[in-house]
N, C-alpha and C positions, 0 to 999 in steps of 0.2 A: 293424184287428184286430176280429174279431167276438167277442162274449161270449155265454155261455149264459144262458138265462132259465128259471127255474122258474115255475110258476103264481103263486107268491107274488111273485117279482120282477116279473112282468108287471103284477100288480095294484098293487103299490107304485109302480112307474114310471108307470102310467096315472094313479093318484091324484096323483102329483107333477106330472105334466104338466097335469092338470086344475087343480090348485091354483095353478100358476105362470102358465098361459096361457089359461085358459078364457074370459077376457074380451076377448081379442084379436079384431080385426076378421076376420082370416084365421085362425080358431081352429085348424083342423087343421094348417096350415103352422106356426103358432107352437108348437103342442104338439110337432110333429115335431122342431123345432129344440131344444126342451128335452130331448126324448128323446135326441137326438144328443149333447148335453152329458153326460147321464147315462151313455150308452154309452161316450163318450170317457173319462170318468173311470174307469169300471169297467175299461176297457182298460189304463189307466195303473196301476190298482190302488194298492197301498201305502197312503199316507195317505188317499186318497179312499175306500177300501173295496175289498173283494174281490168282492162280489156287487152286482148291481143294487140290491137292497133296502138293503144296507149303504151304498152311495153315496147313495141318496135319504134315508136316515135319519141320515146323518152330521150331527152337531150343528152347527146354525147355517149350513148350506150351502144348503138350499132353504127359504126363509122360510115356506112353507106348512106345514111340519112343526114350526115353533117353537111351543112350548106356548102362548104368549099371542097367536099370530096367529089372527085370526078365520077364516082359510081352513082351518085345521086341522080344526075341527069339520065344515066343509063337505065336505072330502075324505074324512074318516073315515066320514061318514054318506052319502056319495054312493052312490046305488042303482046297481047294475050294469045296470039297464034304462034308466037315464037316457041321453039322447043325448050329454051331455057325457062320460060314462064311455065309451061306445062309441067316440066320436071319439078319446078319449085312448088307448084300447087300439089303435085303428087307427094312430094316430100312432106309438106305440111299435113296433108290428109293422112299419110301413113303414120307420122309422129302422133297425130291426135288419137289414133286408135291402138297404138303400140301398147302391149302389156309390159314390155321391157324397154327401159330407157337406156340406149347405148352410151349416153353421157354420164350415167350413174348419178342422176339428179343435179347435174351441173346447172348453175345459174350464170356462169361467166365463161368466157373463152378469149383467147387472143391468137392472132396469126403468128406462127413461129419465125417468120422472116423479120420480125421486130424484136427488140429486147423485151424481156419480161416486164410487164407493167408493175408499178408499185403495189397494186392491190393483190398480186399473187402471194405476197408474204403473209396475208391475213386469211387466205383460203387454202383448201386442200385440193391438190390436183387429183382428178378422178380418172382421166384417160387422155391419151394423145391419139389423134386421128388425122391423117393427111398433114396438112399444114397448120393444124390448130391444136392447142392444149386447152383442156376443159377443167373447170374448177367449181367447187361449191364451198 
């Protein structure tokens, strides 16, 4: 299911992708996978949120938006002319029109440099890419 994007949604999703995956070796591909998770959540709606921006700003769901996370200041102040931002916008746009979801429908993921979160026990791992494991 495809979701609608406003300019605000695109900006928030791009900043979320930048905050979550800008340090990955295959940055564009990693950001695209984060964008798919955002879109998958918006498609589910309900608890996740009804718009792309709602999904991204949902409390404690994307760590880059947590108040004490150092990534928050980075993404809030990310210049729209920065290549990281333009890569993130491209990743979101590509994910929005993809016919095939490389996360296989994932609505969750975590960075593998941390221990597996408790919620992984209740979900099925769909794929691992770079430094992230994806679940639905």
